[in-house]
Backbone as JSON, one array per atom type, in Angstrom:
{
  "sequence": "MKSSAMHDEDLRHQWVALGLMFAFFAIAPYFVYPVFLMKVMCFALFACAFNLLLGFGGLLSFGHAMFFGTAGYAAAHAAKVWGWTPEWCIVFATLCATVLAWVVGLLAIRRQGIYFAMITLALSQMVFFVYLQMPFTGGEDGIQGVPRGMLFGLLDLGVPSNMYIFVMAVFFLGFGLVWRIVHSPFGQVLKDQFKLIAFVLSGWVAGMAGGTKALVFQLASLTDVHWTMSGEVVLMTLVGGLGTLFGPVVGAAVIVTMQNYLAQLGSWVTVVQGLVFVVCVMLFRKGIIGELASKLRKSL",
  "N": [[32.08, -5.31, 14.63], [31.39, -2.81, 15.1], [29.5, -2.28, 13.55], [27.35, -4.49, 13.64], [26.98, -3.53, 16.2], [25.55, -1.03, 15.81], [23.77, -2.02, 13.77], [21.58, -3.21, 15.29], [21.26, -1.59, 17.36], [19.43, 0.44, 15.68], [17.72, -1.37, 15.01], [16.47, -1.39, 17.2], [15.36, 0.92, 17.41], [13.72, 0.89, 15.43], [11.91, -1.0, 16.58], [10.66, 0.53, 19.06], [9.51, 2.65, 17.64], [7.71, 0.93, 16.35], [6.26, 0.05, 18.25], [5.4, 2.79, 19.03], [3.82, 3.71, 16.67], [1.13, 1.77, 16.56], [0.61, 2.75, 18.97], [-0.5, 5.51, 18.44], [-2.4, 4.02, 16.22], [-4.28, 3.12, 17.77], [-4.89, 4.95, 19.4], [-5.83, 7.31, 18.03], [-8.37, 6.9, 17.13], [-10.29, 8.0, 19.0], [-9.49, 10.75, 18.74], [-9.53, 11.58, 15.88], [-11.5, 11.32, 12.28], [-12.78, 7.97, 12.22], [-12.72, 6.44, 9.67], [-10.88, 7.85, 7.97], [-8.51, 7.99, 9.01], [-8.58, 4.61, 8.57], [-8.46, 4.61, 5.92], [-5.8, 5.92, 5.31], [-4.37, 3.79, 6.73], [-4.82, 2.01, 4.93], [-3.78, 3.02, 2.27], [-0.85, 2.66, 3.86], [-0.17, 1.04, 3.52], [-0.84, -0.19, 1.13], [1.41, 1.43, -0.15], [3.94, 0.23, 1.31], [4.18, -2.27, 0.29], [4.51, -1.66, -2.62], [7.28, 0.13, -1.65], [8.21, -2.32, -0.9], [9.14, -3.46, -3.39], [10.53, -1.65, -4.98], [12.42, -0.06, -2.68], [13.11, -2.01, -1.55], [14.12, -3.9, -3.56], [14.19, -3.19, -5.66], [13.23, -2.64, -8.09], [11.56, -0.89, -10.21], [7.81, 0.18, -10.54], [5.58, 1.22, -12.66], [2.85, 0.37, -12.57], [1.54, -0.5, -10.27], [-1.17, -0.06, -9.43], [-2.67, -1.73, -10.65], [-2.54, -4.39, -9.21], [-3.81, -3.4, -6.49], [-5.79, -2.4, -7.54], [-7.79, -4.32, -8.71], [-7.74, -6.57, -6.25], [-9.27, -4.71, -5.02], [-11.91, -5.21, -6.58], [-11.96, -7.88, -6.71], [-12.47, -8.86, -3.87], [-14.86, -6.57, -3.48], [-16.48, -7.9, -5.48], [-16.99, -10.58, -4.27], [-17.79, -9.9, -1.88], [-21.08, -8.63, -2.58], [-21.99, -10.21, -4.6], [-21.46, -12.79, -4.02], [-21.85, -13.02, -1.39], [-19.42, -13.67, 0.59], [-18.25, -14.03, 3.5], [-15.75, -11.47, 5.47], [-13.72, -11.86, 6.19], [-12.55, -14.1, 3.97], [-13.17, -12.74, 1.34], [-11.79, -10.85, 1.47], [-8.55, -12.97, 1.6], [-9.25, -13.87, -1.04], [-8.7, -11.79, -2.47], [-6.4, -10.82, -2.05], [-5.64, -13.13, -3.03], [-6.31, -13.13, -5.78], [-4.64, -10.75, -6.57], [-2.51, -11.69, -6.05], [-1.88, -13.95, -8.29], [-2.34, -12.38, -10.46], [0.16, -10.42, -9.59], [2.29, -12.77, -10.94], [1.64, -13.5, -12.68], [2.38, -10.92, -14.61], [4.8, -10.49, -13.75], [6.78, -12.05, -14.95], [6.5, -11.37, -17.07], [7.38, -9.13, -17.27], [9.76, -9.37, -15.88], [12.0, -9.67, -17.05], [12.92, -7.55, -18.33], [15.14, -4.36, -17.46], [15.23, -1.41, -15.32], [14.29, 1.45, -17.16], [12.73, 0.3, -18.81], [11.26, -2.1, -17.64], [9.52, -0.32, -15.78], [8.02, 0.72, -18.04], [6.87, -1.1, -19.54], [5.44, -2.27, -17.2], [3.86, -0.48, -16.81], [2.2, -0.46, -19.35], [1.22, -2.36, -19.05], [-0.85, -2.45, -16.52], [-2.64, -0.65, -17.94], [-3.61, -2.17, -20.01], [-4.7, -3.47, -18.28], [-6.59, -1.64, -17.14], [-8.38, -1.21, -18.68], [-9.71, -3.3, -19.74], [-11.0, -4.22, -17.28], [-12.79, -1.8, -17.44], [-14.51, -2.52, -19.39], [-15.32, -4.8, -18.72], [-18.06, -6.47, -17.35], [-18.41, -7.41, -14.66], [-17.3, -5.21, -13.35], [-18.83, -3.01, -13.67], [-18.42, -0.87, -14.81], [-17.76, 2.51, -15.52], [-19.33, 2.92, -13.8], [-18.38, 1.58, -11.23], [-18.26, -1.46, -8.39], [-20.89, -0.88, -6.1], [-22.41, -0.27, -2.8], [-20.9, -2.74, -1.24], [-21.44, -4.94, 1.18], [-20.35, -5.46, 4.15], [-20.21, -7.0, 5.87], [-20.04, -10.13, 8.43], [-17.33, -10.55, 10.63], [-16.02, -13.74, 10.61], [-18.63, -15.25, 11.27], [-18.92, -13.68, 13.53], [-18.73, -11.29, 14.51], [-20.08, -8.47, 13.57], [-19.24, -6.05, 11.21], [-20.25, -4.01, 10.07], [-20.44, -1.86, 12.53], [-18.85, 0.7, 13.12], [-16.4, 0.86, 15.18], [-15.78, -1.99, 14.92], [-15.23, -2.75, 12.1], [-13.13, -0.82, 12.43], [-10.87, -1.91, 14.14], [-10.62, -4.25, 12.74], [-9.41, -3.2, 10.06], [-6.95, -2.43, 11.51], [-5.94, -4.83, 12.27], [-5.54, -5.87, 9.87], [-3.68, -4.23, 8.65], [-1.43, -4.09, 10.37], [-0.37, -6.91, 10.16], [-0.22, -7.32, 7.6], [1.88, -5.44, 7.51], [3.67, -6.43, 9.19], [4.0, -8.76, 7.4], [5.99, -7.48, 6.03], [8.04, -6.55, 7.55], [9.47, -8.48, 8.37], [10.11, -10.05, 6.14], [11.99, -8.26, 5.37], [14.4, -8.55, 7.09], [15.04, -10.92, 7.12], [17.14, -13.43, 5.87], [16.4, -13.82, 3.11], [15.63, -11.31, 2.32], [17.99, -9.77, 2.34], [19.31, -10.18, 0.35], [17.62, -9.89, -2.03], [18.04, -7.29, -3.91], [19.97, -8.66, -5.57], [19.16, -11.24, -6.16], [16.04, -13.12, -7.59], [14.28, -11.92, -8.48], [11.57, -11.68, -9.62], [9.77, -13.16, -7.33], [9.88, -11.38, -5.59], [8.51, -9.25, -7.03], [6.1, -10.86, -6.6], [5.76, -11.18, -3.99], [5.42, -8.28, -3.62], [3.11, -7.57, -4.6], [1.38, -9.46, -3.54], [0.83, -7.63, -0.56], [-0.08, -5.52, -1.92], [-2.06, -6.29, -2.63], [-3.51, -7.17, 0.06], [-4.03, -4.83, 0.9], [-5.52, -3.08, -1.55], [-8.06, -5.02, -0.86], [-8.77, -4.59, 1.5], [-9.21, -2.04, 1.36], [-11.36, -1.91, -0.28], [-13.55, -2.78, 0.93], [-13.97, -1.19, 3.21], [-14.71, 1.2, 2.4], [-16.54, -0.11, 1.04], [-16.75, 0.39, -1.81], [-15.6, -0.6, -4.9], [-14.0, 0.93, -7.71], [-12.91, 2.25, -10.72], [-11.03, 4.23, -10.27], [-8.94, 3.42, -8.59], [-7.65, 1.31, -9.93], [-5.95, 3.07, -11.83], [-4.22, 4.78, -13.54], [-2.72, 6.88, -12.72], [-3.33, 6.08, -9.82], [-0.71, 4.5, -9.58], [1.4, 6.65, -9.54], [0.45, 7.78, -7.83], [1.48, 6.13, -5.29], [4.04, 5.94, -5.41], [4.66, 8.69, -4.91], [3.79, 8.67, -2.23], [5.79, 6.99, -0.97], [8.64, 8.24, -2.17], [8.39, 10.83, -0.57], [7.86, 9.46, 1.86], [10.07, 8.09, 2.25], [12.42, 6.31, 0.49], [12.74, 3.08, 0.9], [12.82, 2.65, 3.64], [11.69, 1.39, 6.11], [9.4, 2.97, 7.88], [8.99, 4.84, 6.23], [7.11, 4.78, 4.03], [4.67, 4.75, 5.67], [4.22, 7.24, 7.02], [4.78, 8.53, 4.4], [2.27, 7.97, 2.83], [0.57, 8.86, 5.28], [1.02, 12.15, 5.29], [0.12, 12.32, 2.62], [-2.47, 11.2, 2.13], [-3.56, 13.11, 3.88], [-3.54, 15.45, 2.74], [-4.91, 15.41, 0.89], [-7.9, 15.1, 2.17], [-8.28, 17.24, 3.77], [-7.19, 19.57, 2.3], [-9.55, 19.16, 0.18], [-11.19, 20.32, -0.93], [-9.85, 22.69, -3.1], [-9.99, 21.12, -4.82], [-9.03, 20.66, -8.19], [-6.24, 21.48, -7.9], [-5.56, 20.18, -5.71], [-3.53, 18.45, -6.52], [-1.43, 19.88, -7.69], [-0.77, 21.05, -5.25], [0.78, 18.96, -4.17], [2.11, 18.13, -5.98], [4.39, 20.72, -5.3], [4.91, 19.93, -2.7], [6.02, 17.6, -3.06], [8.76, 18.68, -4.42], [9.33, 20.08, -2.38], [10.09, 18.16, -0.46], [12.17, 16.73, -1.97], [13.94, 18.88, -2.49], [14.53, 19.43, 0.4], [14.26, 17.05, 1.63], [16.14, 14.73, 1.02], [16.68, 12.18, 1.35], [14.1, 11.41, 2.18], [11.29, 11.99, 4.55], [11.53, 9.89, 6.66], [13.84, 9.05, 6.08], [15.38, 10.77, 6.2], [15.18, 12.04, 9.18], [15.89, 9.69, 10.08], [18.61, 9.62, 9.23], [19.65, 11.53, 10.63], [19.38, 10.76, 13.31], [21.06, 8.73, 13.34], [23.66, 9.92, 13.11], [23.96, 11.44, 15.1], [24.28, 9.19, 17.38]],
  "CA": [[31.91, -5.32, 15.56], [30.95, -1.49, 15.36], [28.75, -1.74, 12.6], [26.85, -4.85, 14.39], [25.95, -3.02, 17.41], [24.78, 0.05, 14.79], [22.58, -2.94, 13.41], [21.42, -3.79, 17.13], [20.54, -0.17, 18.11], [18.81, 0.52, 14.34], [16.81, -2.43, 14.98], [15.78, -0.93, 18.72], [14.9, 2.28, 16.74], [12.51, 0.04, 14.78], [10.78, -1.99, 17.57], [10.18, 1.61, 19.4], [8.61, 3.05, 16.4], [6.55, -0.01, 15.78], [5.35, 0.37, 19.29], [4.66, 4.48, 18.85], [2.69, 3.75, 15.85], [0.31, 0.79, 17.2], [0.06, 3.13, 20.1], [-1.03, 6.14, 17.62], [-3.09, 3.88, 15.31], [-4.87, 1.94, 18.76], [-5.53, 5.97, 20.34], [-6.11, 8.27, 17.36], [-9.93, 7.35, 16.73], [-10.58, 9.43, 20.38], [-10.17, 12.16, 18.37], [-9.86, 11.85, 14.04], [-12.44, 10.62, 12.13], [-12.14, 6.85, 11.99], [-13.17, 6.07, 8.09], [-9.75, 9.1, 7.37], [-7.64, 6.75, 9.46], [-8.83, 3.47, 7.9], [-7.87, 5.45, 4.33], [-5.03, 6.44, 6.44], [-3.55, 2.46, 7.18], [-4.86, 1.08, 3.27], [-2.96, 3.34, 1.72], [-0.06, 2.77, 3.84], [0.05, -0.71, 3.48], [-0.06, 0.01, -0.58], [3.19, 2.2, 0.29], [5.11, -0.8, 1.3], [4.04, -3.2, -0.95], [5.6, -0.7, -3.46], [8.35, -0.01, -1.23], [9.4, -3.37, -0.9], [9.63, -3.7, -4.32], [11.04, -0.88, -5.51], [13.22, 0.55, -1.96], [14.28, -3.33, -1.64], [13.96, -5.3, -4.78], [15.45, -2.05, -7.05], [12.89, -2.76, -9.39], [10.2, 0.4, -10.53], [7.07, -0.78, -11.42], [4.38, 2.4, -12.67], [1.62, -0.04, -12.56], [1.11, -1.24, -9.21], [-2.6, 0.3, -9.3], [-3.67, -2.84, -11.42], [-2.91, -5.45, -8.01], [-4.33, -2.5, -5.75], [-7.13, -2.32, -8.2], [-7.59, -5.8, -8.83], [-7.74, -6.76, -5.09], [-10.68, -4.25, -4.2], [-12.59, -5.87, -7.07], [-12.35, -9.27, -6.11], [-13.14, -8.02, -2.67], [-16.43, -5.82, -3.87], [-17.81, -9.06, -6.27], [-16.65, -11.65, -3.5], [-18.76, -9.2, -1.02], [-21.48, -8.48, -3.03], [-22.69, -10.88, -5.13], [-21.54, -13.98, -3.92], [-22.43, -13.39, 0.05], [-18.81, -14.09, 1.22], [-17.66, -13.08, 4.93], [-15.09, -10.72, 5.1], [-12.06, -12.67, 6.15], [-12.76, -15.04, 2.84], [-13.32, -11.48, 0.66], [-9.55, -10.21, 1.66], [-7.98, -13.66, 0.85], [-9.92, -14.12, -2.49], [-8.9, -10.78, -3.07], [-5.3, -11.38, -1.63], [-5.12, -14.37, -4.02], [-6.4, -12.42, -7.18], [-3.66, -10.27, -7.0], [-0.78, -12.82, -6.22], [-1.67, -14.53, -9.61], [-2.04, -11.53, -11.37], [1.73, -10.66, -10.01], [2.9, -13.01, -10.89], [1.67, -13.43, -14.61], [2.92, -9.72, -14.85], [6.09, -10.12, -13.41], [6.9, -13.38, -15.82], [6.35, -10.74, -18.36], [8.33, -7.58, -17.39], [10.72, -9.21, -15.17], [13.01, -10.05, -18.18], [13.5, -6.29, -18.69], [15.52, -4.25, -16.19], [15.36, -0.21, -15.29], [13.36, 1.98, -17.46], [11.83, -0.8, -19.78], [10.67, -2.38, -17.09], [8.4, 0.33, -15.83], [7.44, 0.89, -19.38], [6.38, -3.03, -19.1], [4.33, -2.45, -16.26], [2.77, 0.32, -16.96], [1.16, -0.48, -20.3], [-0.08, -3.91, -18.6], [-1.7, -1.36, -15.84], [-3.12, -0.11, -18.96], [-4.59, -2.77, -20.57], [-5.72, -4.09, -17.21], [-7.86, -0.97, -16.74], [-9.54, -1.01, -20.0], [-10.28, -4.53, -19.44], [-11.77, -4.04, -16.49], [-13.52, -0.75, -18.1], [-15.54, -3.1, -20.02], [-15.82, -5.99, -18.1], [-19.37, -6.48, -16.52], [-18.97, -7.65, -13.35], [-16.73, -4.66, -12.59], [-19.7, -2.13, -13.37], [-17.6, -0.14, -15.53], [-17.54, 4.12, -14.61], [-20.04, 3.44, -11.85], [-17.91, 0.9, -9.85], [-19.19, -1.95, -7.78], [-21.19, 0.51, -5.22], [-22.55, -0.82, -1.8], [-21.01, -3.33, -0.73], [-21.38, -4.97, 2.37], [-19.1, -5.41, 5.32], [-20.57, -8.57, 6.62], [-19.54, -10.93, 9.45], [-15.93, -11.33, 10.53], [-15.83, -14.94, 10.85], [-19.61, -15.21, 11.06], [-19.5, -13.62, 14.34], [-18.67, -9.35, 14.82], [-20.42, -7.52, 12.78], [-18.04, -5.51, 10.51], [-20.95, -2.45, 9.51], [-20.54, -0.96, 13.4], [-17.58, 1.26, 13.21], [-15.4, 0.42, 15.85], [-15.22, -3.59, 14.27], [-14.48, -2.34, 11.04], [-11.28, -0.24, 12.79], [-10.16, -3.35, 14.96], [-10.13, -5.11, 11.63], [-8.01, -2.74, 9.18], [-6.29, -2.23, 11.69], [-5.08, -6.09, 11.99], [-4.98, -6.16, 8.32], [-2.95, -3.33, 8.19], [-0.02, -4.54, 11.17], [-0.14, -8.18, 9.92], [0.54, -7.03, 5.95], [3.27, -4.51, 7.69], [4.68, -7.64, 10.07], [5.08, -9.44, 6.92], [7.09, -6.74, 5.31], [8.97, -6.47, 8.03], [10.11, -10.03, 8.33], [11.02, -10.4, 4.35], [13.0, -7.55, 4.98], [15.0, -8.81, 8.03], [15.42, -12.45, 6.92], [18.44, -13.5, 4.89], [16.01, -13.42, 2.05], [15.34, -10.09, 2.15], [19.31, -9.48, 2.03], [19.83, -10.79, -1.3], [16.04, -8.69, -2.85], [18.85, -6.66, -4.61], [20.77, -9.51, -6.49], [18.51, -12.27, -6.9], [14.94, -13.59, -6.47], [13.1, -10.55, -8.49], [10.31, -12.48, -9.3], [9.73, -13.71, -5.94], [10.06, -9.94, -4.7], [7.81, -9.03, -7.52], [4.57, -11.79, -6.22], [5.02, -10.69, -3.2], [4.97, -6.81, -3.45], [1.64, -7.8, -5.63], [0.24, -9.96, -2.54], [1.12, -6.79, 0.32], [-0.97, -4.8, -2.2], [-3.83, -7.21, -2.94], [-4.41, -6.89, 0.49], [-4.53, -3.11, 1.03], [-6.99, -3.24, -2.25], [-8.89, -5.87, -0.47], [-9.45, -3.93, 2.58], [-10.15, -0.31, 0.94], [-12.78, -1.71, -0.92], [-14.88, -3.53, 2.14], [-13.9, -0.09, 4.03], [-15.32, 2.66, 1.32], [-18.34, -0.44, 0.49], [-17.0, 0.38, -3.05], [-14.69, -0.83, -5.87], [-14.06, 1.8, -9.05], [-11.64, 2.34, -11.87], [-9.78, 5.17, -9.57], [-8.09, 2.39, -7.72], [-7.04, 0.81, -11.12], [-5.71, 4.01, -13.4], [-2.32, 4.75, -13.86], [-2.36, 8.0, -11.26], [-3.04, 5.37, -8.34], [0.64, 4.16, -9.41], [1.65, 7.71, -9.61], [0.48, 8.38, -5.99], [1.78, 5.16, -3.97], [5.18, 6.25, -5.9], [4.77, 9.83, -4.86], [3.85, 8.35, -0.82], [6.8, 6.38, -0.77], [9.55, 9.12, -1.76], [8.19, 11.57, 0.34], [8.16, 9.3, 3.16], [11.48, 7.68, 2.73], [12.53, 5.04, -0.03], [14.14, 1.63, 1.36], [12.77, 2.84, 5.35], [10.15, 0.09, 6.95], [8.07, 3.04, 8.27], [8.93, 5.94, 5.98], [5.91, 4.78, 2.99], [3.27, 4.74, 6.11], [4.51, 8.38, 6.73], [4.55, 9.54, 3.2], [0.92, 7.47, 2.97], [-0.19, 9.37, 5.63], [1.06, 13.08, 4.54], [-0.31, 12.68, 1.11], [-4.08, 11.52, 2.14], [-4.06, 14.14, 4.75], [-3.26, 16.47, 2.0], [-6.07, 15.06, -0.25], [-8.56, 15.09, 2.65], [-8.19, 18.77, 4.34], [-7.41, 20.02, 0.7], [-10.2, 18.76, -1.04], [-12.18, 22.25, -1.21], [-9.32, 22.76, -3.87], [-10.27, 20.51, -6.55], [-8.08, 19.76, -9.38], [-5.61, 22.13, -7.6], [-4.54, 18.92, -4.81], [-2.57, 17.81, -7.29], [-0.51, 21.05, -7.6], [-0.04, 21.21, -3.82], [1.14, 17.75, -3.99], [3.84, 18.65, -6.59], [5.18, 21.49, -4.84], [4.98, 19.53, -1.21], [7.31, 16.93, -3.21], [9.32, 19.31, -4.28], [9.72, 20.94, -1.41], [11.03, 17.07, 0.09], [13.49, 16.29, -2.58], [14.98, 20.17, -1.64], [15.01, 19.8, 1.92], [14.28, 15.55, 2.31], [16.59, 14.28, -0.06], [16.23, 10.73, 1.6], [12.63, 11.41, 2.31], [11.11, 12.31, 5.84], [11.79, 9.06, 7.99], [15.38, 8.57, 5.95], [16.37, 12.1, 6.85], [15.21, 11.67, 10.3], [16.61, 8.31, 10.5], [20.0, 9.83, 9.22], [20.25, 12.9, 11.75], [19.63, 10.12, 14.56], [22.61, 8.31, 13.48], [24.86, 11.0, 13.4], [23.86, 12.34, 16.9], [24.67, 8.79, 18.66]],
  "C": [[30.88, -4.05, 15.87], [29.4, -2.09, 14.45], [27.15, -3.31, 13.04], [25.8, -4.34, 15.66], [25.24, -1.49, 16.87], [23.57, -0.72, 14.64], [21.58, -3.18, 14.72], [20.38, -2.5, 17.23], [19.75, 0.63, 16.57], [17.64, -0.19, 14.5], [15.88, -2.13, 16.01], [15.24, -0.43, 18.07], [13.64, 1.77, 16.57], [11.74, -0.66, 15.36], [9.6, -0.77, 18.21], [9.11, 2.39, 17.97], [7.7, 2.58, 15.65], [5.7, 0.1, 16.83], [4.36, 2.35, 19.16], [3.67, 4.66, 17.75], [1.36, 2.35, 15.8], [-0.36, 1.51, 17.95], [-0.91, 4.36, 19.27], [-2.2, 5.43, 16.86], [-4.61, 3.34, 16.64], [-5.52, 3.54, 19.72], [-6.44, 6.86, 19.29], [-7.66, 8.59, 16.96], [-10.2, 7.8, 17.58], [-10.67, 10.87, 19.7], [-9.88, 12.65, 16.96], [-10.98, 10.63, 13.77], [-11.81, 9.36, 11.89], [-11.58, 6.42, 10.65], [-11.33, 6.52, 7.37], [-8.54, 7.84, 8.08], [-7.53, 5.53, 9.24], [-7.86, 3.55, 6.49], [-6.21, 5.17, 4.08], [-3.21, 4.67, 5.71], [-4.11, 1.61, 5.43], [-4.02, 1.8, 2.12], [-1.13, 3.44, 1.6], [0.52, 1.69, 4.03], [0.48, -1.02, 2.02], [1.18, 0.71, -0.89], [3.87, 1.4, 0.18], [4.94, -1.87, 1.21], [4.42, -2.17, -1.87], [6.85, -0.55, -2.9], [8.96, -1.44, -1.26], [9.92, -3.67, -2.05], [10.96, -2.38, -4.84], [12.62, -0.3, -4.41], [14.44, -1.19, -1.72], [14.51, -3.91, -2.16], [14.49, -4.54, -5.78], [14.6, -1.77, -8.16], [11.61, -1.04, -9.41], [9.55, 0.09, -11.23], [5.55, 0.95, -10.96], [3.2, 1.97, -13.11], [0.76, -0.65, -11.41], [-0.66, -0.96, -8.81], [-3.25, -1.14, -9.62], [-3.68, -4.42, -10.08], [-3.73, -4.69, -6.88], [-6.01, -2.68, -6.68], [-7.83, -3.64, -8.57], [-7.94, -6.49, -7.82], [-9.54, -6.27, -4.65], [-11.67, -4.39, -5.28], [-13.0, -6.95, -6.65], [-13.33, -9.21, -5.25], [-14.5, -8.0, -2.7], [-16.95, -7.4, -4.55], [-17.77, -10.22, -5.12], [-18.49, -11.71, -2.08], [-20.4, -9.5, -0.98], [-22.37, -9.35, -3.62], [-22.64, -12.64, -4.79], [-21.67, -14.62, -2.36], [-21.15, -13.51, 0.7], [-18.55, -13.44, 2.6], [-16.3, -12.86, 4.17], [-13.47, -11.11, 4.75], [-11.92, -13.25, 4.79], [-12.34, -14.03, 1.45], [-11.65, -11.08, 0.69], [-8.75, -11.41, 1.16], [-8.3, -14.0, -0.3], [-8.99, -12.62, -2.76], [-7.3, -10.8, -3.09], [-4.5, -12.09, -2.93], [-4.87, -13.62, -5.3], [-5.35, -11.71, -7.97], [-2.78, -10.54, -6.97], [-0.69, -13.27, -7.57], [-1.13, -13.37, -10.16], [-0.37, -10.52, -11.36], [2.9, -11.1, -10.41], [2.76, -13.73, -12.37], [2.64, -11.57, -14.76], [4.16, -9.65, -14.93], [6.78, -11.43, -14.54], [7.39, -12.52, -17.24], [7.28, -9.75, -18.37], [9.88, -8.07, -16.27], [12.07, -9.31, -16.04], [13.62, -8.65, -18.77], [13.97, -5.33, -17.5], [15.46, -2.26, -16.17], [14.3, 0.6, -16.17], [12.18, 1.21, -18.07], [10.77, -1.56, -18.76], [9.47, -1.98, -16.68], [8.23, 0.59, -16.88], [6.46, -0.59, -19.29], [5.04, -2.79, -18.17], [3.27, -1.27, -15.91], [1.63, 0.0, -18.0], [0.59, -2.2, -20.02], [-0.89, -2.86, -17.93], [-2.53, -1.0, -17.06], [-3.85, -0.9, -19.64], [-5.37, -3.18, -19.54], [-6.93, -2.63, -16.79], [-8.55, -0.97, -17.56], [-10.37, -2.45, -20.12], [-11.59, -4.69, -18.47], [-13.19, -2.38, -16.76], [-14.39, -1.36, -18.94], [-15.92, -4.59, -19.41], [-17.23, -5.7, -16.9], [-19.64, -6.87, -15.3], [-18.62, -5.84, -13.07], [-17.97, -3.26, -12.6], [-19.47, -0.99, -14.36], [-17.25, 1.19, -14.75], [-18.1, 3.97, -13.52], [-19.45, 2.28, -10.84], [-19.2, -0.35, -9.49], [-19.14, -1.41, -6.08], [-21.94, -0.85, -4.0], [-22.23, -2.32, -1.46], [-20.94, -4.1, 0.64], [-20.54, -5.56, 2.9], [-19.1, -6.89, 5.17], [-20.17, -8.46, 8.17], [-18.31, -11.75, 9.94], [-16.52, -12.67, 11.35], [-17.51, -15.41, 11.74], [-20.11, -14.04, 12.19], [-19.88, -11.7, 14.66], [-18.61, -8.8, 13.34], [-19.68, -6.02, 12.47], [-19.09, -4.02, 10.05], [-21.18, -1.58, 10.93], [-19.25, -0.54, 13.21], [-16.59, 0.98, 13.95], [-14.8, -0.9, 15.3], [-14.31, -3.24, 13.11], [-12.86, -1.48, 11.35], [-10.48, -1.42, 13.26], [-9.44, -4.09, 13.93], [-9.16, -4.86, 10.57], [-6.94, -2.71, 9.38], [-4.88, -3.41, 11.74], [-4.18, -5.92, 10.94], [-3.93, -5.64, 8.44], [-1.01, -3.73, 9.1], [0.39, -6.5, 10.46], [0.72, -8.23, 8.3], [2.34, -6.04, 6.68], [4.44, -5.37, 8.32], [5.65, -8.63, 8.63], [6.38, -8.86, 6.22], [8.4, -6.52, 6.13], [9.96, -7.77, 8.35], [10.91, -10.51, 6.83], [12.12, -9.58, 4.94], [14.23, -7.56, 5.91], [15.27, -10.37, 8.47], [16.2, -11.84, 5.97], [17.33, -13.49, 3.43], [15.7, -11.98, 1.68], [16.71, -9.14, 1.96], [20.15, -9.81, 0.48], [18.54, -10.26, -1.74], [16.96, -8.38, -4.13], [19.65, -7.34, -5.57], [19.78, -10.17, -7.3], [16.8, -11.87, -6.42], [14.08, -12.41, -7.15], [11.75, -11.0, -8.73], [9.61, -12.35, -7.99], [9.14, -12.07, -5.35], [8.6, -9.29, -5.37], [6.11, -9.28, -7.1], [4.33, -10.16, -5.15], [4.65, -8.99, -2.36], [3.65, -7.4, -4.32], [0.66, -8.56, -4.42], [-0.08, -8.88, -1.17], [-0.48, -5.71, -0.83], [-2.61, -5.53, -2.7], [-4.73, -6.9, -1.69], [-4.55, -5.39, 1.03], [-5.7, -3.0, -0.18], [-8.06, -3.79, -1.48], [-10.02, -5.08, 0.21], [-10.15, -3.14, 2.27], [-11.86, -0.12, 0.82], [-13.63, -1.89, 0.01], [-14.84, -1.75, 2.88], [-15.03, 1.4, 3.87], [-16.38, 1.85, 0.8], [-18.17, 0.1, -1.2], [-15.46, 0.08, -4.03], [-14.67, 0.16, -6.98], [-12.62, 1.69, -9.74], [-10.43, 3.42, -11.18], [-8.86, 4.4, -9.12], [-6.86, 1.63, -8.92], [-6.12, 1.22, -12.15], [-4.72, 4.41, -12.66], [-2.0, 6.25, -12.78], [-3.11, 7.34, -10.1], [-1.34, 5.33, -7.99], [1.22, 4.83, -9.08], [1.86, 8.09, -7.77], [1.26, 7.19, -5.26], [3.5, 5.29, -4.63], [5.55, 7.47, -5.07], [5.19, 9.54, -2.77], [5.43, 7.47, -0.25], [8.12, 7.17, -0.82], [9.52, 9.84, -0.28], [8.24, 10.86, 1.62], [9.76, 8.71, 3.43], [11.34, 6.04, 2.1], [13.24, 4.35, 0.7], [14.13, 1.73, 3.18], [11.53, 1.71, 5.29], [8.93, 1.3, 7.02], [8.15, 4.52, 7.53], [6.72, 5.89, 4.91], [4.85, 4.83, 4.06], [3.24, 6.07, 6.21], [3.99, 9.12, 5.78], [2.71, 8.86, 2.9], [0.07, 8.71, 4.26], [-0.49, 10.78, 5.0], [-0.14, 13.34, 3.3], [-2.36, 12.75, 1.22], [-4.64, 12.33, 2.93], [-4.55, 15.3, 3.6], [-4.77, 16.59, 1.15], [-7.08, 14.95, 0.3], [-9.14, 16.35, 3.16], [-7.87, 19.32, 3.06], [-8.34, 19.96, -0.49], [-10.69, 19.68, -1.61], [-11.2, 22.83, -3.04], [-9.45, 22.3, -5.2], [-9.09, 19.62, -7.01], [-6.3, 20.27, -9.01], [-4.97, 21.37, -6.12], [-3.49, 18.63, -5.3], [-1.14, 18.48, -7.14], [0.44, 21.1, -6.4], [0.99, 19.82, -3.73], [2.4, 17.76, -4.83], [4.8, 19.27, -5.89], [5.49, 20.84, -3.24], [5.93, 17.89, -1.66], [8.38, 17.71, -3.32], [10.24, 20.07, -3.29], [11.0, 19.5, -0.05], [11.92, 16.88, -1.18], [14.48, 18.06, -2.42], [15.64, 19.87, -0.3], [15.27, 18.11, 2.68], [14.97, 14.85, 1.26], [16.07, 12.56, -0.2], [14.55, 10.3, 2.07], [12.27, 11.68, 4.63], [11.71, 11.32, 7.17], [13.41, 8.99, 7.51], [16.31, 9.74, 6.39], [16.45, 11.88, 8.19], [16.01, 10.62, 11.16], [18.47, 8.44, 10.51], [20.45, 10.64, 10.35], [20.71, 11.44, 13.19], [20.94, 9.28, 14.18], [23.6, 8.57, 13.77], [25.0, 11.41, 14.97], [24.01, 10.91, 18.14], [26.07, 8.85, 18.18]]
}
């Protein structure tokens, strides 16, 4: 009974946190640059996808950027070359990332621990070099000038406020998907079985994030498929709180904020990020949200 009461209390806290997060992103554009907020939401969704795999599935991937970047290229190509509308670009991008996750999962899931992580890293590097050589990706220049288009043929995403609402809708749709998975009976057995399904679902959500980012910045580049992007999403998840629903969102906000406001430091930004990571490991062993949740439970 006590365990059930604690679970219900945790669930109520999560609903409150969800309401606060929605209110923040709804109000923030009046005070903060909207493009920055859209970047935060895209990377937060990417971090949620990675957290679904590692935090709830127990699988450490060092190659998650391949799904994020693949979706970006798919959405950008569909929008610029084929002239597809934004909703179909996101669907296509998500499908491409999901199929790639299924193929990679079939190859990598046979191994566990560090071997699994190394296989995902190796496959991600292969994907990177393929995209570097493929004509449709634009090589080192990437796909630039991606049109945002008309959502459902009615809503012009070239208007910043419309684009923001669209990104916010995609973010909460993806976050809601992760929430539903975690709180379903399937989510409770992710650590024991169904590893391939967890991997594919993670790639699916990462694809939503990557495709949306390509439309936000009207650009798809090698940066999003590089191994350093895989490292960044690991950092975001650990800083925010591994195995928590809202930790990746907070972690993504922290890292993206640092990148944005410390950009004048150049390559020193990575040094600062490393210091922040060390501080979080020393003071917040469970991540920012993990520590806050732990303290909240003790106070009740």
